[in-house]
N, C-alpha and C positions, 0 to 999 in steps of 0.2 A: 687574465684577459681571456678572447674568445677569438678562436679564427675562422672565419666565415660559419658562424653559429656553432662552433666544435667548443666543449665546455673544456678550460683549460688542465681541470682536475681528472676528468674522462680520459684523457689523453696522455698524462702522465704515468696510467695506469697501463696505458696499452703495449706491449712489446715494440719494438724499433720498427719492426714490420707495418704492423699495423697501423702504428701513428703515422707512419708515413704512406701508406694506403688511406687512410681519412684524411690527412692533408692534402693529398690530392685531389682524391675524390669532392674536395671541398673547395678545390681552386688554387691551392696554396701549390707550387712543386718545391720540393723536396730535393729531388735530383736524384734521390733515392732509389727508383725503379728504372733508371735511366742505367745508373753504376750496378745494379742486380743483373739486368741484360746484359750489359757489357761483361762482367764474371762471370754470367753461365755461359755466354757464347766463350770464353777462354777456357772454361772447363770444358767444352763439347770440343776445340780443340787441340784439349791436350789429350782427350781420354782417346781422340783420332788417332795422333801422332803414335801413342803408345800402342796400340793397337798393331799400326804401322810396324813399329820399331820390333814387337814379339814377330810379327811375321817375317820381318827381314835375319831376326836371328833364328829362327827356324833353317832358312836357308842357308845362314853361316855354318851354323849343325850340318846339317845335309852335306855341304860341301866337304868339312873337316873331315867326314865319314868317308866320302870318298877319296877326298886327297890322301888319308891312310892307309886304306887298302891299295890305291896306287903308288904310294912311297914301297910297301910290299914289293909289291909286282917289280917296280921298276928295280928292288935289291938285289931278285931272283935275277932280272933281268940281266945286272951286272956281270954276277956268278956265271950265267947260264953263257954268257959272251965270253969270259973269260977263260974257263975250264969247265963248259958245260957237261950235259948230262940230259939224261931223259925225264931224270926226277925234276932237277931246276927247269926245264921247259914248262913240263908239265904244272908246277907250284906256280910259275908264272902265267901260265894261261888262265890258271884254276882265279888267280889276284884279279886279274881283268875280267873275267866275267863274273867275280863277284862285283867290281867296282860297276859292271854295267846293268847291274840288279839295283845296287843303290843308288844307281843314278835316276832310275824309278821315283825314288821315294824324294828326291831334290828338282827332280823337274815338278811331283805335284805340290812343295813345298813352292817354287818358283809361282806354280798359278796361281798357290792361294797368295801371294804377295802380290800380284794384280801387275804393280807397278814395275816389276823387277824381269828383267828380259836382256838378256846380252849374247852377243855373237861369237865371246867365247866359249861361254856353256855348249851351243853347237859345235862349234867346231873340234871341242872336246870329245864330245860325242862321235863326230866323225874318225876320229884319229883311236879311239877304244873300238869302234868298229874296225877299223881296218886292222889292228892288231888282233883282235878275234877273228877276223877273215883267214888271219895267216895260221890260224893256230895248227892245222893237222901238216902243216910243212913246218912250222917251229917244232911240232914236241916229233914226229917222227924221220924228219931231216935234219941232223946235226951238220948245220952248214952257217959259219960264221955271218955273211951276207945276211940271211933270213935273221936269223938270232938280233945281228944289228940293225935292221931294219923293223923289226916290233921292239925294240927298246928304241927307238927315234918316236916311235908310235904312242909309246907309252911315255915318254919324256916332254911329249909336245901336248899332250890329254893333261900331263902334270903342270906345263907353262901356263896351258890355257885357264885352269883350274885356279890356280895360283894370281891370274890376274882377273877373272870374274870375283874369285873372294877380297881383291882387293876392291874394285867398284860397290861391292857390297859394302865393305867397311867406310869408303867415302860417304854412302847414300847414310851409313846410320850414322857419324858425325854431324852432317846435316841436319838428319832429324832432331839429334841432340843438342844442335843450337837452337832450335825453333824451341825446341821446349823450355829450352833456357832462357829463350826470349819471351815466351810467353809467361811463364812464372814470373819472371821480374815484372811483366804487369798487370799479372794479379794479385801482386804484392802491393804494387800502385794502386792499384782500385780499391785493395781491401783498405787500404791504410784511408782514403779519400771517403769507403764509405762508412769506417768507424768514427771518421772527423763531422761526416754529415748526419748522422744518430746523434752524435754527443749534443750537437748545434739544436734538435730538436727539441 
């Protein structure tokens, strides 16, 4: 049979993509081009979501880093408030400073993630700033009120960062759901494409 001037033997020798193109150029709508466009669009969406997930994973890594340092600071703080010494106060404040420095890496990761912004992170920074501001009194004046004040700031910073981590986890869960949905659509369209090709 001839399809709008095309020889059937020539069509059979073509690969499915070229065959679909030749048929559509000849005025026969195979639907394959439309399916390919949809599949390509889903691939682009998938790529964008994977990049977004990677950026959020970077932020989560940085959060875990800061949390680890702050947990150390809190441990020294509990020791300091109980039977404190100049050394425990110093070690606690050293960890607070390290956490503040690690926050810079966290902020950079948040900027790269673009749509990740949370008031909890800013509040955690304020608590660290306050704990750091009391450094001189904390180390050189062995006072239970100052020890507990600094400890409170550290614990508040920890709580804020744990909340922020929860927000990130929720975002990542949403991305995974979107990816699952896109991959299901891809599978469906791919089967449709294969069926259409088989009928050419």
